[in-house]
C-alpha positions in Angstrom: 0.0 0.0 0.0 2.8 2.4 0.7 4.1 1.9 -2.9 0.7 2.9 -4.3 0.8 6.1 -2.2 4.3 7.1 -3.2 4.3 6.3 -6.9 2.2 9.3 -8.1 5.0 11.5 -6.7 8.1 9.5 -7.3 7.4 8.3 -10.8 7.0 11.8 -12.4 10.1 13.0 -10.7 12.2 10.1 -11.8 10.8 10.4 -15.3 11.6 14.2 -15.3 15.2 13.3 -14.5 15.3 10.8 -17.3 13.7 13.3 -19.7 16.5 15.8 -18.9 19.1 13.2 -19.7 17.3 12.5 -22.9 16.9 16.1 -23.9 18.5 15.6 -27.3 16.4 12.5 -28.0 12.9 13.8 -28.3 11.2 10.5 -29.1 12.8 8.9 -26.0 11.6 11.9 -23.9 8.1 11.4 -25.1 8.1 7.7 -24.4 9.4 8.3 -20.9 6.9 11.1 -20.1 3.8 9.3 -21.5 4.8 5.9 -20.0 5.3 7.5 -16.5 1.9 9.3 -16.7 0.1 6.1 -17.8 1.6 4.3 -14.9 0.6 7.0 -12.5 -3.0 7.1 -13.8 -3.2 3.3 -13.4 -1.7 3.5 -9.9 -4.3 6.2 -9.0 -7.1 4.0 -10.2 -5.9 1.1 -8.0 -5.5 3.5 -5.1 -9.1 4.7 -5.5 -10.3 1.0 -5.6 -8.4 0.3 -2.3 -9.8 3.4 -0.6 -13.3 2.4 -1.7 -12.8 -1.1 -0.3 -10.7 -0.5 2.8 -11.1 3.2 3.7 -8.5 5.9 4.3 -4.9 4.8 3.6 -1.7 6.4 4.9 2.0 5.9 5.1 4.7 7.4 7.4 7.8 8.2 5.4 11.0 6.9 6.9 8.9 5.1 9.5 8.8 8.2 11.7 5.5 8.1 13.5 2.9 10.9 13.1 3.0 13.8 13.8 6.8 13.8 13.8 7.4 12.5 10.3 6.2 13.1 6.7 2.7 11.7 6.3 1.1 10.8 3.0 -2.6 10.1 3.3 -5.4 9.4 0.8 -9.1 9.4 1.6 -12.0 9.2 -0.9 -11.8 12.9 -1.7 -8.1 13.0 -2.5 -8.3 9.6 -4.4 -11.0 11.0 -6.7 -9.0 14.1 -7.3 -5.9 12.1 -8.0 -7.5 9.9 -10.6 -9.2 12.6 -12.6 -6.1 14.8 -12.4 -3.7 12.2 -13.7 -6.1 11.3 -16.6 -6.2 14.9 -17.5 -2.5 15.6 -17.4 -1.9 12.5 -19.6 -4.4 13.7 -22.2 -2.9 17.2 -22.3 0.6 15.7 -22.6 -0.5 13.7 -25.7 -2.1 16.9 -27.1 1.1 18.8 -26.5 3.2 16.2 -28.3 0.9 16.5 -31.3 0.9 20.3 -31.4 3.7 21.7 -33.6 6.1 24.0 -31.8 5.4 22.9 -28.2 7.6 20.0 -27.1 9.4 19.9 -30.5 11.0 23.3 -29.9 11.3 23.2 -26.1 13.4 20.3 -24.7 12.6 21.5 -21.2 8.8 21.0 -21.7 8.6 17.3 -20.7 10.8 17.5 -17.5 9.0 20.6 -16.3 5.6 19.2 -17.1 6.4 16.0 -15.1 7.6 18.1 -12.1 4.4 20.0 -12.2 2.5 16.7 -12.2 4.5 15.5 -9.1 3.6 18.7 -7.3 -0.1 18.3 -8.0 0.0 14.6 -6.8 1.8 15.7 -3.6 -0.8 18.4 -3.0 -3.6 15.8 -3.0 -1.7 13.2 -0.9 0.2 15.2 1.7 -0.9 15.0 5.3 0.7 18.1 6.7 0.6 21.8 6.0 4.3 22.3 5.5 4.5 19.6 2.8 1.4 21.1 1.2 3.5 24.3 0.9 6.3 22.2 -0.6 3.8 20.7 -3.1 2.6 24.2 -4.0 6.2 25.4 -4.6 7.0 22.3 -6.8 3.9 23.0 -8.9 4.5 26.7 -9.1 8.2 26.5 -9.9 7.3 24.3 -12.9 4.3 26.5 -13.8 6.6 29.6 -13.9 8.6 28.0 -16.7 5.5 26.6 -18.5 3.6 29.9 -18.6 6.5 31.8 -20.1 7.6 28.9 -22.4 8.3 30.4 -25.8 9.2 33.8 -24.5 6.7 35.9 -26.4 6.3 39.5 -25.1 2.8 39.1 -23.9 3.7 35.9 -22.2 6.5 37.5 -20.2 4.2 40.4 -19.2 1.3 38.2 -18.0 3.7 35.6 -16.6 5.3 38.2 -14.4 1.8 39.0 -12.9 1.2 35.3 -12.3 4.6 34.9 -10.7 4.3 37.9 -8.4 0.8 37.1 -7.2 1.8 33.4 -6.5 5.0 34.5 -4.7 2.9 36.7 -2.5 0.5 33.9 -1.8 3.4 31.6 -1.0 4.9 34.1 1.4 1.5 34.5 3.2 1.3 30.7 3.3 4.6 30.4 5.1 3.5 33.0 7.6 0.3 31.1 8.1 2.2 27.9 8.8 4.4 29.7 11.3 1.3 31.0 13.1 -0.3 27.6 13.2 2.8 26.0 14.5 3.3 28.7 17.1 -0.3 28.1 18.3 -0.3 24.3 18.3 3.3 23.0 18.0 2.5 20.8 15.0 1.8 21.1 11.3 0.4 17.5 10.8 -3.2 18.1 9.7 -4.6 15.1 11.6 -2.9 16.4 14.8 -4.0 19.9 14.1 -7.6 18.7 13.9 -7.2 17.7 17.5 -5.1 20.6 18.8 -6.8 23.6 17.0 -10.1 22.6 18.7 -8.5 23.3 22.0 -7.5 26.9 21.0 -9.6 30.0 21.9 -12.4 30.7 19.4 -10.9 33.9 18.3 -7.6 32.3 17.4 -9.4 29.6 15.5 -11.3 32.2 13.5 -8.1 34.2 12.7 -6.2 31.1 11.5 -9.2 29.9 9.5 -9.6 33.3 7.7 -5.9 33.7 7.0 -5.7 30.2 5.4 -8.9 31.0 3.4 -7.2 34.1 2.0 -4.0 32.2 1.1 -5.8 29.4 -0.7 -8.4 31.8 -2.1 -5.6 33.6 -4.1 -4.6 30.2 -5.6 -8.2 29.2 -6.2 -9.1 32.6 -7.7 -12.2 33.3 -5.7 -13.6 36.8 -5.4 -12.0 39.3 -4.8 -8.7 37.5 -5.3 -9.2 36.4 -8.9 -7.9 39.4 -10.9 -4.6 37.9 -11.9 -6.1 34.8 -13.7 -7.9 36.1 -16.8 -4.9 38.0 -18.0 -2.3 35.3 -17.2 -3.7 32.1 -18.6 -4.7 33.0 -22.2 -1.2 34.1 -23.2 0.5 30.7 -22.6 0.8 27.9 -25.1 -2.6 26.1 -25.4 -1.6 22.8 -23.6 -0.3 24.9 -20.7 -3.4 27.0 -20.6 -5.6 23.9 -20.7 -3.9 22.1 -17.8 -3.7 25.3 -15.7 -7.4 25.9 -16.3 -8.3 22.4 -15.4 -6.1 21.7 -12.5 -4.2 24.5 -10.7 -7.1 26.5 -9.4 -8.7 23.2 -8.3 -5.7 22.5 -6.1 -6.5 25.7 -4.4 -10.1 24.7 -3.9 -9.0 21.3 -2.7 -6.9 23.0 0.0 -9.8 25.2 1.1 -12.1 22.2 1.5 -9.5 20.1 3.2 -8.4 22.8 5.8 -11.9 24.2 6.5 -13.5 20.8 7.1 -10.6 19.1 8.9 -9.0 21.9 10.9 -11.9 24.3 11.8 -15.1 22.2 12.3 -16.2 24.5 15.1 -15.6 27.8 13.2 -17.0 27.2 9.8 -17.3 30.5 7.9 -20.5 29.7 6.1 -21.7 33.2 5.5 -18.4 34.4 4.2 -18.0 31.5 1.9 -21.6 31.8 0.5 -21.1 35.6 -0.2 -17.7 34.9 -1.9 -19.3 32.1 -3.9 -22.1 34.3 -5.2 -19.8 37.2 -6.1 -17.3 34.8 -7.7 -20.0 33.2 -9.9 -21.5 36.5 -10.9 -18.3 38.5 -11.6 -16.8 35.6 -13.5 -19.7 35.1 -15.8 -20.2 38.8 -16.4 -16.6 39.1 -17.3 -16.9 36.2 -19.7 -19.9 37.8 -21.5 -18.0 41.0 -22.0 -15.1 39.2 -23.9 -14.8 38.6 -27.6 -12.1 36.0 -27.6 -12.6 32.3 -26.9 -9.6 32.0 -24.5 -10.6 35.0 -22.5 -14.2 33.9 -22.3 -13.2 30.5 -21.0 -10.7 32.1 -18.6 -13.4 34.1 -16.9 -15.5 30.9 -16.7 -12.7 29.3 -14.7 -13.4 32.0 -12.1 -17.2 31.7 -12.4 -17.3 27.9 -12.0 -15.1 28.1 -8.8 -18.0 29.9 -7.3 -20.2 26.7 -7.5 -17.5 24.7 -5.7 -17.3 27.3 -2.9 -21.1 27.4 -2.7 -21.4 23.7 -2.0 -18.7 23.9 0.6 -20.3 26.9 2.3 -23.4 24.9 3.0 -21.3 22.5 5.1 -23.8 19.7 4.6 -23.2 16.2 3.2 -25.4 17.0 0.2 -23.6 20.3 -0.4 -20.1 19.0 -0.1 -20.9 15.9 -2.1 -22.2 18.2 -4.9 -18.9 20.2 -4.7 -16.8 17.0 -4.9 -18.7 15.8 -7.9 -18.6 19.2 -9.5 -14.8 19.5 -9.2 -14.4 15.9 -10.6 -16.5 16.9 -13.6 -14.9 20.4 -14.0 -11.3 19.3 -14.3 -11.8 17.4 -17.6 -14.6 19.6 -19.0 -12.7 22.8 -18.6 -9.5 21.3 -20.0 -11.4 19.8 -23.0 -12.9 23.2 -23.8 -9.4 24.8 -24.0 -8.1 21.8 -26.0 -11.0 22.3 -28.5 -10.1 26.1 -28.6 -6.5 25.1 -29.4 -7.8 23.1 -32.3 -9.6 26.2 -33.6 -6.5 28.3 -33.1 -4.3 25.6 -34.8 -6.7 25.6 -37.8 -7.2 29.3 -38.2 -4.4 31.1 -36.4 -6.9 33.0 -34.1 -9.5 32.6 -31.4 -11.0 36.0 -31.7 -14.8 35.8 -32.4 -14.5 38.5 -35.0 -11.8 36.7 -37.0 -13.2 33.2 -37.1 -16.4 31.9 -38.6 -18.0 29.0 -40.3 -15.9 26.4 -38.5 -18.8 23.9 -38.3 -18.5 23.4 -42.0 -14.7 23.3 -42.1 -14.0 21.4 -38.9 -17.2 19.5 -37.9 -15.3 17.3 -35.4 -13.9 20.3 -33.5 -17.4 21.9 -33.5 -18.9 18.7 -32.1 -16.2 18.4 -29.4 -16.6 22.0 -28.3 -20.4 21.7 -28.2 -20.4 18.6 -26.0 -18.0 20.2 -23.5 -19.8 23.6 -23.6 -23.2 22.0 -22.9 -21.7 20.2 -19.9 -20.1 23.5 -18.6 -23.5 25.2 -18.9 -25.2 22.4 -16.9 -27.5 21.2 -19.6 -29.0 17.7 -19.0 -28.0 14.9 -19.3 -24.4 16.1 -19.2 -22.2 15.8 -16.1 -22.4 19.5 -15.3 -26.2 19.2 -14.8 -25.6 16.5 -12.2 -23.1 18.5 -10.2 -25.1 21.7 -10.3 -28.3 19.9 -9.4 -26.7 18.4 -6.4 -25.4 21.8 -5.2 -28.8 23.5 -5.9 -30.8 20.8 -4.1 -28.5 21.2 -1.1 -29.0 25.0 -1.2 -32.7 24.6 -1.2 -32.5 22.1 1.6 -30.5 24.6 3.7 -32.9 27.4 2.9 -30.3 29.5 1.1 -32.7 30.6 -1.6 -30.9 33.8 -2.6 -27.5 32.1 -3.4 -29.4 29.4 -5.3 -31.1 32.0 -7.3 -27.8 33.6 -8.2 -26.4 30.2 -9.2 -29.4 29.6 -11.6 -29.0 33.0 -13.2 -25.3 32.3 -13.7 -26.0 29.0 -15.4 -28.3 30.8 -17.9 -25.6 33.4 -18.5 -23.0 30.7 -18.9 -25.2 29.1 -21.6 -25.5 32.5 -23.2 -21.7 32.9 -23.4 -21.3 29.5 -24.9 -24.0 30.3 -27.5 -22.0 33.5 -28.2 -18.9 31.4 -29.0 -20.9 28.9 -31.0 -22.6 31.6 -33.2 -19.4 33.6 -33.7 -16.9 30.8 -34.3 -18.8 27.9 -35.6 -21.9 29.4 -37.4 -21.0 33.0 -38.1 -18.7 34.8 -40.6 -15.7 37.0 -39.8 -16.5 40.7 -39.4 -13.6 41.8 -41.5 -14.8 41.8 -45.2 -11.3 40.5 -46.3 -11.5 37.6 -43.9 -15.1 37.0 -44.8 -14.1 36.8 -48.5 -11.2 34.5 -47.7 -13.5 32.2 -45.7 -16.1 32.1 -48.4 -13.6 31.1 -51.1 -11.8 28.5 -49.0 -14.6 26.2 -47.6 -12.3 23.2 -47.7 -12.0 21.1 -44.6 -9.3 22.3 -42.2 -7.1 19.6 -40.6 -5.3 19.4 -37.3 -2.6 17.0 -36.1 -4.1 13.6 -35.2 -2.7 13.5 -31.7 -4.3 16.9 -30.9 -7.7 15.6 -32.1 -7.3 12.2 -30.4 -6.4 13.7 -27.0 -9.4 16.1 -27.2 -11.7 13.3 -28.2 -10.5 11.2 -25.3 -11.0 13.9 -22.8 -14.5 14.8 -24.1 -15.1 11.0 -23.8 -14.1 11.2 -20.2 -16.7 13.9 -19.6 -19.4 11.8 -21.2 -18.3 8.8 -19.1 -18.7 10.9 -16.0 -22.3 11.7 -17.1 -22.9 8.0 -17.9 -21.7 6.8 -14.5 -22.9 9.8 -12.6 -24.9 7.7 -10.1 -21.8 5.7 -9.0 -19.6 8.7 -9.0 -22.1 10.7 -6.9 -22.3 7.9 -4.4 -18.5 8.1 -4.1 -18.8 11.9 -3.8 -21.2 11.4 -0.9 -18.8 9.1 0.8 -16.1 11.7 0.3 -18.3 14.3 1.8 -19.1 12.2 4.8 -15.4 11.7 5.4 -14.7 15.4 5.1 -17.4 16.5 7.5 -16.7 13.6 10.0 -12.9 13.3 9.7 -12.5 10.8 12.6 -11.5 8.0 10.3 -8.8 10.3 8.7 -7.5 11.3 12.1 -7.5 7.7 13.4 -5.7 6.3 10.3 -2.9 8.9 10.6 -2.4 9.1 14.4 -3.3 5.5 15.2 
């Protein structure tokens, strides 16, 4: 069992080292990277099966007993996040291999991408706050390279904003860890769950709010989201896609983990619900105001985070279960939307709504892939987004939070409107520029994209459809994850013994 827990971290790091050695042998680099991520995805699936059968699993690194040593622990929530994350990073890697000018021109792409994967895996499996910080820094160090890969002017400008904001968040995180340790004498999260409960109520509230701000920056919740819409669209499309699907979700995971495990007596329900409503509303309004596919989808990253925070803010099994399912669905759906956008850009050289039109006739496969993911994002039945939103909305009605439920329903309609805006502009419409319109009219031949790019997008959209098909089973697992989050006694017992 200890091997299953360690492999998602160790394998990508070992593969990254091999990829550096093989930097002049691109085919070998690709084989190493893809092979490692396939192995990690399979390992994560086995780990989920073990957790489903036997409950929470943990390992004490170096045989140092908790809370002294480094603890890796996986419960149902982290196992679900690990599985869908590894499937997503594998799909994006295959897409990147197929896209001209990504890994072909950048020998550092594969090692850095694998290091980022190891950081994400450690974020989901670590059992103490300090190693969560280490996981963040591993992920961010790799992301700093990825977001500026290629060195275009706009990338450097936006990348600097991304770097500065995340360095600030990391600094605040270190300060928060110091305060937690000063108050309790430990950073092991299971141990903290016991010791923080013994602190004065005011101290618990201060620590809870401080960590919420730290992770809120990384999750891009209102009012801490301003850095995201400008930073993500400038990167290479595979990088933007994996950032959109994964990195903010790591921040949301951290909020859920710390607020449910460490502060069960001081749950900031009202603050979270207000932040959720504003995050949903500001994000979707920002999306509607844009006229570029990448910027519209970047604002939707923010908007959809609001649904996750809404489910958490209810602090009920139904609400948290809806959030867990919603995150599980959002990771592949959001990534698939960006991959489909990358196919449009690869075909036409642009993602501006005014410069692209008639794509449904020229690339019907891309149009179909985008439509399926867009309908899921908007929450149209029977797609997976409908199941996640329905679970959260039902929980909101059950808790009597009618105002925030109303906001979420309006935001869903506006999300659908923005997807229709993209569909009409890119896939049905014609370019606004007469020259571009003429060129489009005289070149109705089918546009082609590299087979690996199309194959990876098809696979990830297929994952979103599979989530909808097996929604009942996955929602049952999400309910079990929610029960474990709201009653963490099994988690604490497994770690501390």
